[in-house]
KEGU-17921 format. One record per atom (N, C-alpha, C): residue number from 1; residue in one letter; x, y, z. Coordinates in pm, whole numbers, plus 50000, padded with zeros to 5 digits. Example, Ala and Ser with C-alpha at 12.3 -4.5 7.8 and 13.67 -1.06 7.14 Angstrom:
2
k/r/X/Y/Z
1/A/51319/49431/50780 $
1/A/51230/49550/50780 $
1/A/51320/49670/50780 $
2/S/51285/49775/50708 $
2/S/51367/49894/50714 $
2/S/51290/50003/50787 $
% end
This chain:
201
k/r/X/Y/Z
1/M/50069/49887/49997 $
1/M/50008/49963/50019 $
1/M/50058/50101/50011 $
2/E/50186/50108/50087 $
2/E/50275/50251/50070 $
2/E/50343/50257/49958 $
3/A/50368/50148/49882 $
3/A/50418/50170/49760 $
3/A/50344/50252/49634 $
4/R/50225/50210/49698 $
4/R/50109/50288/49579 $
4/R/50093/50415/49602 $
5/N/50128/50458/49740 $
5/N/50106/50588/49767 $
5/N/50203/50665/49705 $
6/Q/50346/50584/49732 $
6/Q/50415/50670/49653 $
6/Q/50471/50720/49501 $
7/W/50373/50645/49413 $
7/W/50412/50617/49279 $
7/W/50423/50765/49211 $
8/H/50492/50751/49114 $
8/H/50557/50850/48988 $
8/H/50552/50820/48876 $
9/P/50509/50887/48809 $
9/P/50547/50863/48670 $
9/P/50712/50801/48659 $
10/V/50695/50696/48543 $
10/V/50856/50701/48517 $
10/V/50963/50769/48447 $
11/T/50893/50778/48336 $
11/T/50988/50865/48240 $
11/T/50927/51017/48249 $
12/D/51003/51090/48127 $
12/D/51004/51254/48193 $
12/D/50911/51225/48073 $
13/V/50825/51168/47976 $
13/V/50707/51172/47889 $
13/V/50582/51162/47957 $
14/Y/50616/51076/48079 $
14/Y/50475/51011/48125 $
14/Y/50413/51137/48250 $
15/Q/50541/51217/48311 $
15/Q/50538/51290/48390 $
15/Q/50463/51441/48339 $
16/Q/50516/51428/48230 $
16/Q/50414/51554/48122 $
16/Q/50287/51555/48097 $
17/I/50259/51433/48093 $
17/I/50098/51363/48041 $
17/I/50003/51332/48169 $
18/V/50119/51260/48284 $
18/V/50026/51225/48364 $
18/V/49996/51352/48480 $
19/D/49909/51382/48544 $
19/D/49920/51498/48672 $
19/D/49908/51382/48779 $
20/P/50011/51389/48884 $
20/P/49998/51327/48991 $
20/P/49888/51375/49100 $
21/V/49871/51487/49075 $
21/V/49715/51523/49159 $
21/V/49588/51403/49096 $
22/T/49599/51414/48940 $
22/T/49490/51358/48895 $
22/T/49506/51188/48941 $
23/V/49625/51134/48950 $
23/V/49667/50988/49022 $
23/V/49600/50991/49126 $
24/A/49605/51062/49210 $
24/A/49625/51099/49375 $
24/A/49438/51065/49370 $
25/S/49383/51164/49309 $
25/S/49203/51128/49336 $
25/S/49146/50996/49270 $
26/L/49230/50938/49163 $
26/L/49190/50809/49153 $
26/L/49233/50695/49203 $
27/E/49300/50698/49276 $
27/E/49377/50619/49387 $
27/E/49222/50484/49446 $
28/G/49128/50572/49434 $
28/G/49023/50481/49470 $
28/G/48942/50404/49403 $
29/D/48952/50443/49282 $
29/D/48921/50353/49181 $
29/D/48995/50292/49067 $
30/P/49027/50157/49110 $
30/P/49087/50098/48984 $
30/P/49134/50095/48882 $
31/I/48980/50065/48800 $
31/I/48969/50098/48704 $
31/I/48963/50221/48596 $
32/K/48944/50298/48685 $
32/K/48953/50474/48628 $
32/K/49097/50492/48613 $
33/L/49176/50403/48746 $
33/L/49337/50456/48729 $
33/L/49374/50362/48626 $
34/V/49378/50240/48583 $
34/V/49401/50186/48441 $
34/V/49355/50257/48307 $
35/E/49265/50327/48357 $
35/E/49192/50400/48211 $
35/E/49335/50485/48192 $
36/A/49373/50583/48304 $
36/A/49430/50693/48270 $
36/A/49544/50648/48241 $
37/A/49588/50525/48293 $
37/A/49715/50469/48296 $
37/A/49727/50448/48109 $
38/R/49675/50389/48084 $
38/R/49619/50355/47937 $
38/R/49634/50476/47833 $
39/L/49571/50562/47868 $
39/L/49515/50666/47818 $
39/L/49693/50763/47814 $
40/A/49746/50750/47905 $
40/A/49880/50820/47893 $
40/A/49972/50744/47839 $
41/R/49980/50627/47832 $
41/R/50048/50518/47724 $
41/R/50028/50583/47577 $
42/S/49904/50592/47571 $
42/S/49838/50623/47375 $
42/S/49921/50763/47404 $
43/R/49900/50844/47438 $
43/R/49978/50981/47436 $
43/R/50134/50985/47410 $
44/A/50201/50897/47511 $
44/A/50336/50876/47507 $
44/A/50351/50857/47344 $
45/E/50288/50740/47312 $
45/E/50334/50692/47194 $
45/E/50277/50709/47088 $
46/G/50220/50870/47125 $
46/G/50159/50931/47002 $
46/G/50027/50859/46907 $
47/K/49948/50801/46956 $
47/K/49855/50718/46904 $
47/K/49723/50810/46923 $
48/V/49650/50804/46822 $
48/V/49532/50867/46813 $
48/V/49405/50773/46854 $
49/P/49298/50817/46934 $
49/P/49234/50736/46929 $
49/P/49161/50715/46807 $
50/F/49110/50615/46804 $
50/F/49000/50539/46693 $
50/F/48902/50643/46634 $
51/G/48824/50692/46739 $
51/G/48686/50746/46721 $
51/G/48743/50893/46636 $
52/I/48861/50934/46661 $
52/I/48918/51097/46607 $
52/I/48901/51032/46457 $
53/T/49018/50970/46445 $
53/T/49045/50912/46307 $
53/T/48923/50894/46235 $
54/A/48817/50812/46294 $
54/A/48675/50827/46248 $
54/A/48616/50918/46167 $
55/I/48575/51028/46272 $
55/I/48542/51122/46239 $
55/I/48623/51216/46142 $
56/T/48702/51242/46169 $
56/T/48798/51298/46078 $
56/T/48757/51221/45911 $
57/F/48774/51078/45878 $
57/F/48722/51067/45797 $
57/F/48577/51079/45766 $
58/I/48469/51075/45837 $
58/I/48359/51125/45789 $
58/I/48311/51245/45727 $
59/Y/48422/51309/45819 $
59/Y/48361/51479/45725 $
59/Y/48472/51483/45625 $
60/F/48513/51398/45561 $
60/F/48592/51419/45473 $
60/F/48527/51356/45385 $
61/L/48453/51196/45408 $
61/L/48358/51163/45298 $
61/L/48239/51224/45262 $
62/R/48225/51319/45341 $
62/R/48080/51394/45348 $
62/R/48130/51531/45230 $
63/T/48265/51579/45271 $
63/T/48284/51691/45183 $
63/T/48288/51618/45031 $
64/A/48309/51509/45035 $
64/A/48320/51458/44886 $
64/A/48202/51414/44821 $
65/I/48099/51358/44897 $
65/I/47952/51352/44842 $
65/I/47868/51461/44841 $
66/Y/47897/51582/44890 $
66/Y/47820/51697/44919 $
66/Y/47866/51735/44731 $
67/A/48017/51762/44772 $
67/A/48059/51820/44632 $
67/A/48003/51744/44490 $
68/L/48017/51630/44522 $
68/L/48006/51523/44380 $
68/L/47837/51592/44338 $
69/F/47759/51545/44471 $
69/F/47601/51565/44403 $
69/F/47560/51736/44386 $
70/A/47658/51805/44412 $
70/A/47607/51949/44398 $
70/A/47656/51987/44229 $
71/A/47815/51888/44220 $
71/A/47836/51922/44074 $
71/A/47731/51884/43962 $
72/K/47670/51754/44023 $
72/K/47611/51663/43934 $
72/K/47431/51719/43923 $
73/L/47426/51841/44000 $
73/L/47250/51895/44011 $
73/L/47305/52028/43908 $
74/L/47429/52053/43941 $
74/L/47442/52201/43818 $
74/L/47482/52142/43686 $
75/A/47551/52062/43683 $
75/A/47549/51978/43526 $
75/A/47469/51923/43428 $
76/A/47335/51883/43517 $
76/A/47253/51806/43426 $
76/A/47106/51798/43536 $
77/S/47057/51931/43576 $
77/S/46960/51885/43663 $
77/S/46825/51874/43583 $
78/D/46816/51793/43496 $
78/D/46715/51751/43500 $
78/D/46755/51588/43453 $
79/S/46842/51545/43450 $
79/S/46907/51443/43500 $
79/S/46826/51320/43535 $
80/E/46825/51191/43524 $
80/E/46771/51064/43615 $
80/E/46838/51103/43762 $
81/L/46971/51087/43743 $
81/L/47035/51106/43875 $
81/L/46973/51264/43964 $
82/A/46998/51369/43883 $
82/A/46969/51472/43940 $
82/A/46840/51469/44006 $
83/T/46740/51387/43943 $
83/T/46601/51356/44010 $
83/T/46592/51274/44124 $
84/W/46707/51197/44118 $
84/W/46697/51122/44263 $
84/W/46762/51170/44360 $
85/I/46881/51261/44295 $
85/I/46988/51338/44427 $
85/I/46824/51456/44517 $
86/T/46742/51521/44377 $
86/T/46671/51634/44451 $
86/T/46564/51543/44540 $
87/S/46514/51431/44521 $
87/S/46425/51362/44600 $
87/S/46485/51331/44725 $
88/R/46641/51307/44770 $
88/R/46630/51219/44864 $
88/R/46779/51341/44928 $
89/C/46818/51400/44906 $
89/C/46897/51488/44960 $
89/C/46840/51579/45043 $
90/P/46768/51618/45073 $
90/P/46706/51728/45178 $
90/P/46745/51652/45301 $
91/A/46771/51521/45317 $
91/A/46769/51485/45414 $
91/A/46945/51508/45543 $
92/L/47005/51538/45376 $
92/L/47175/51577/45431 $
92/L/47172/51726/45422 $
93/I/47075/51787/45426 $
93/I/47070/51944/45449 $
93/I/46982/51980/45535 $
94/P/47046/52050/45664 $
94/P/46968/52077/45769 $
94/P/46905/52233/45786 $
95/I/46863/52222/45683 $
95/I/46785/52332/45653 $
95/I/46639/52315/45611 $
96/G/46538/52362/45603 $
96/G/46419/52313/45537 $
96/G/46421/52406/45407 $
97/L/46339/52300/45317 $
97/L/46382/52322/45167 $
97/L/46221/52316/45080 $
98/G/46128/52339/45216 $
98/G/46005/52282/45164 $
98/G/45895/52365/45085 $
99/T/45978/52518/45130 $
99/T/45908/52653/45042 $
99/T/45992/52692/44944 $
100/V/46073/52606/44926 $
100/V/46170/52661/44777 $
100/V/46055/52584/44616 $
101/D/46010/52678/44546 $
101/D/45981/52634/44414 $
101/D/46066/52546/44322 $
102/R/45964/52445/44272 $
102/R/45984/52304/44254 $
102/R/46125/52319/44132 $
103/K/46097/52407/44054 $
103/K/46143/52452/43920 $
103/K/46332/52529/43997 $
104/A/46316/52579/44079 $
104/A/46442/52617/44152 $
104/A/46518/52539/44259 $
105/L/46425/52424/44282 $
105/L/46512/52313/44391 $
105/L/46639/52279/44329 $
106/P/46637/52213/44183 $
106/P/46774/52206/44171 $
106/P/46902/52311/44217 $
107/T/46903/52409/44188 $
107/T/46953/52504/44174 $
107/T/46979/52537/44303 $
108/T/46877/52575/44415 $
108/T/46884/52585/44535 $
108/T/46966/52462/44593 $
109/M/46911/52368/44569 $
109/M/46995/52225/44643 $
109/M/47133/52213/44640 $
110/A/47160/52282/44479 $
110/A/47328/52263/44474 $
110/A/47390/52353/44552 $
111/E/47359/52476/44614 $
111/E/47421/52584/44658 $
111/E/47420/52510/44794 $
112/A/47354/52477/44867 $
112/A/47306/52396/44975 $
112/A/47433/52328/44989 $
113/L/47445/52224/44907 $
113/L/47529/52140/44896 $
113/L/47661/52166/44897 $
114/G/47678/52239/44833 $
114/G/47804/52343/44837 $
114/G/47885/52394/44959 $
115/V/47759/52443/44987 $
115/V/47803/52508/45157 $
115/V/47840/52416/45251 $
116/M/47730/52297/45244 $
116/M/47774/52184/45343 $
116/M/47879/52108/45299 $
117/A/47967/52117/45175 $
117/A/48095/52069/45103 $
117/A/48180/52149/45229 $
118/V/48160/52256/45191 $
118/V/48309/52410/45244 $
118/V/48299/52349/45397 $
119/L/48156/52356/45470 $
119/L/48174/52356/45584 $
119/L/48256/52220/45666 $
120/S/48201/52107/45565 $
120/S/48241/51962/45648 $
120/S/48395/51954/45623 $
121/L/48438/52053/45508 $
121/L/48598/52022/45496 $
121/L/48628/52068/45547 $
122/G/48618/52212/45604 $
122/G/48682/52287/45728 $
122/G/48661/52228/45894 $
123/I/48525/52177/45889 $
123/I/48571/52072/46008 $
123/I/48626/51945/45979 $
124/G/48625/51871/45872 $
124/G/48733/51798/45883 $
124/G/48869/51835/45883 $
125/L/48939/51945/45831 $
125/L/49074/51993/45846 $
125/L/49113/52027/45998 $
126/M/49009/52094/46040 $
126/M/49000/52141/46211 $
126/M/49005/51999/46281 $
127/W/48963/51894/46248 $
127/W/48999/51741/46318 $
127/W/49132/51709/46288 $
128/L/49167/51721/46143 $
128/L/49296/51626/46088 $
128/L/49427/51743/46198 $
129/L/49412/51870/46208 $
129/L/49450/51966/46272 $
129/L/49516/51937/46456 $
130/R/49391/51907/46497 $
130/R/49344/51902/46628 $
130/R/49329/51996/46712 $
131/W/49236/52087/46647 $
131/W/49222/52234/46652 $
131/W/49152/52200/46768 $
132/K/49149/52245/46904 $
132/K/49078/52214/47035 $
132/K/48907/52304/47023 $
133/P/48871/52415/46988 $
133/P/48781/52419/46951 $
133/P/48679/52370/46843 $
134/I/48723/52282/46748 $
134/I/48669/52225/46711 $
134/I/48563/52141/46803 $
135/L/48602/52091/46934 $
135/L/48544/52006/46963 $
135/L/48392/52074/46977 $
136/F/48397/52187/47026 $
136/F/48272/52259/47076 $
136/F/48214/52251/46923 $
137/I/48274/52298/46847 $
137/I/48166/52322/46664 $
137/I/48099/52185/46656 $
138/S/48173/52096/46646 $
138/S/48130/51979/46621 $
138/S/48012/51919/46710 $
139/V/48029/51915/46829 $
139/V/47920/51900/46926 $
139/V/47789/51981/46900 $
140/A/47792/52111/46888 $
140/A/47709/52205/46806 $
140/A/47669/52215/46708 $
141/F/47716/52125/46593 $
141/F/47671/52100/46448 $
141/F/47584/51983/46494 $
142/S/47599/51912/46512 $
142/S/47598/51746/46517 $
142/S/47462/51773/46631 $
143/G/47426/51844/46717 $
143/G/47336/51890/46787 $
143/G/47231/51953/46724 $
144/Y/47260/52057/46641 $
144/Y/47164/52136/46553 $
144/Y/47130/52035/46452 $
145/V/47199/51961/46418 $
145/V/47152/51864/46273 $
145/V/47031/51755/46350 $
146/I/47033/51719/46494 $
146/I/46982/51628/46562 $
146/I/46846/51680/46581 $
147/A/46873/51826/46635 $
147/A/46718/51906/46633 $
147/A/46656/51945/46553 $
148/H/46742/51962/46460 $
148/H/46649/51942/46304 $
148/H/46529/51850/46273 $
149/I/46643/51732/46277 $
149/I/46570/51619/46285 $
149/I/46464/51578/46348 $
150/A/46487/51591/46479 $
150/A/46359/51640/46580 $
150/A/46254/51699/46553 $
151/I/46266/51820/46551 $
151/I/46159/51952/46521 $
151/I/46073/51883/46391 $
152/S/46142/51803/46266 $
152/S/46095/51797/46157 $
152/S/46008/51695/46243 $
153/Y/46042/51597/46289 $
153/Y/45934/51495/46280 $
153/Y/45810/51517/46383 $
154/F/45842/51605/46501 $
154/F/45736/51624/46585 $
154/F/45664/51784/46539 $
155/A/45706/51820/46414 $
155/A/45647/51932/46376 $
155/A/45653/52037/46471 $
156/I/45707/52102/46527 $
156/I/45724/52144/46650 $
156/I/45708/52314/46572 $
157/G/45631/52397/46639 $
157/G/45643/52491/46608 $
157/G/45607/52531/46433 $
158/G/45606/52412/46338 $
158/G/45598/52470/46221 $
158/G/45703/52480/46147 $
159/L/45830/52435/46233 $
159/L/45928/52417/46193 $
159/L/45977/52348/46130 $
160/G/46101/52345/46083 $
160/G/46154/52202/45998 $
160/G/46103/52145/45877 $
161/D/46133/52024/45839 $
161/D/46126/51963/45722 $
161/D/46010/51850/45728 $
162/P/45861/51818/45710 $
162/P/45819/51717/45732 $
162/P/45822/51636/45641 $
163/N/45861/51649/45499 $
163/N/45856/51553/45436 $
163/N/46023/51468/45471 $
164/L/46076/51516/45530 $
164/L/46230/51398/45537 $
164/L/46142/51263/45593 $
165/F/46038/51251/45657 $
165/F/46026/51130/45647 $
165/F/45912/51044/45614 $
166/G/45936/51091/45444 $
166/G/45882/51048/45358 $
166/G/45984/50944/45303 $
167/S/45899/50840/45209 $
167/S/45944/50701/45212 $
167/S/46071/50716/45099 $
168/E/46103/50806/45054 $
168/E/46207/50832/44982 $
168/E/46322/50918/45041 $
169/Q/46349/50923/45154 $
169/Q/46433/51012/45221 $
169/Q/46435/50951/45401 $
170/I/46352/50866/45423 $
170/I/46406/50813/45572 $
170/I/46534/50745/45568 $
171/D/46555/50656/45494 $
171/D/46676/50570/45506 $
171/D/46795/50672/45523 $
172/L/46754/50796/45446 $
172/L/46921/50921/45472 $
172/L/46931/50955/45590 $
173/V/46791/50994/45649 $
173/V/46766/51037/45773 $
173/V/46806/50976/45916 $
174/V/46772/50836/45886 $
174/V/46815/50758/45988 $
174/V/46938/50744/46003 $
175/V/47032/50732/45835 $
175/V/47164/50736/45859 $
175/V/47248/50875/45908 $
176/E/47176/50966/45875 $
176/E/47256/51129/45893 $
176/E/47264/51155/46038 $
177/G/47138/51090/46093 $
177/G/47110/51103/46219 $
177/G/47151/51042/46345 $
178/A/47189/50908/46306 $
178/A/47286/50822/46423 $
178/A/47400/50883/46402 $
179/I/47479/50927/46277 $
179/I/47610/50939/46247 $
179/I/47616/51072/46360 $
180/N/47572/51199/46356 $
180/N/47528/51276/46411 $
180/N/47549/51292/46557 $
181/L/47450/51176/46612 $
181/L/47408/51117/46748 $
181/L/47578/51069/46795 $
182/L/47608/50983/46694 $
182/L/47747/50919/46742 $
182/L/47863/50980/46778 $
183/I/47873/51113/46694 $
183/I/47967/51242/46698 $
183/I/47937/51308/46837 $
184/F/47793/51307/46843 $
184/F/47741/51406/46968 $
184/F/47814/51352/47071 $
185/L/47762/51185/47129 $
185/L/47793/51137/47246 $
185/L/47949/51094/47236 $
186/Y/48025/51090/47171 $
186/Y/48174/51049/47128 $
186/Y/48255/51165/47237 $
187/I/48206/51295/47172 $
187/I/48267/51423/47226 $
187/I/48261/51427/47359 $
188/A/48093/51407/47361 $
188/A/48056/51456/47520 $
188/A/48092/51345/47626 $
189/L/48117/51226/47607 $
189/L/48119/51131/47678 $
189/L/48302/51063/47707 $
190/Y/48361/51058/47550 $
190/Y/48500/51034/47579 $
190/Y/48572/51085/47671 $
191/P/48639/51005/47788 $
191/P/48677/51083/47904 $
191/P/48835/51161/47822 $
192/D/48875/51280/47864 $
192/D/48960/51379/47847 $
192/D/49007/51363/47688 $
193/L/48934/51378/47602 $
193/L/48923/51363/47465 $
193/L/48982/51473/47470 $
194/K/48974/51630/47513 $
194/K/49037/51726/47454 $
194/K/49240/51714/47483 $
195/H/49230/51681/47570 $
195/H/49412/51672/47563 $
195/H/49454/51593/47417 $
196/S/49401/51512/47327 $
196/S/49467/51444/47245 $
196/S/49443/51593/47114 $
197/F/49363/51688/47169 $
197/F/49429/51802/47058 $
197/F/49483/51919/47177 $
198/R/49591/51940/47103 $
198/R/49708/52009/47139 $
198/R/49748/52128/47063 $
199/R/49699/52185/46968 $
199/R/49706/52280/46887 $
199/R/49614/52382/46907 $
200/N/49620/52501/46955 $
200/N/49563/52638/46947 $
200/N/49608/52752/46890 $
201/F/49498/52753/46777 $
201/F/49581/52886/46735 $
201/F/49509/53033/46738 $
% end
């Protein structure tokens, strides 16, 4: 027991990463102590949590999808593929498009998808660079998308887009909602995630 109370990080790297005060506060909980040691070892070895890599990939994948769909709508707004995109992709855009004129919908949707592509690219780059404020930005953005879906489903205050839950869009709505919920929960619940983000601009 005495040796346990006198524990100190062995290497200089661990001394910089593991706060002895934090370790002392965890002594009564061996599970949390093991998790803290595991997290410290990952940091010392330069490992990136899988969740960070996955979220970064998701944002870059979104960028490619949004840009591709926007380009297709602008190139041939009356093609069969453009019709497919127009009927299903409002699920990917967290704003209501129900009041947009049908003739102007392809152009409006292409512009919205372009904005989403730029936004996703920016968020993905900030995840890649480990910019700490992006955690708050990502939580806020995912929370907004989840709120948009919930408001649309329950038709709260006449806001949202009730057409999201039609047979053509429901699959994309479920996928988009699940992805944003996972991102929201990961950032909110993963222990000491901010310590993996060391860049401050």
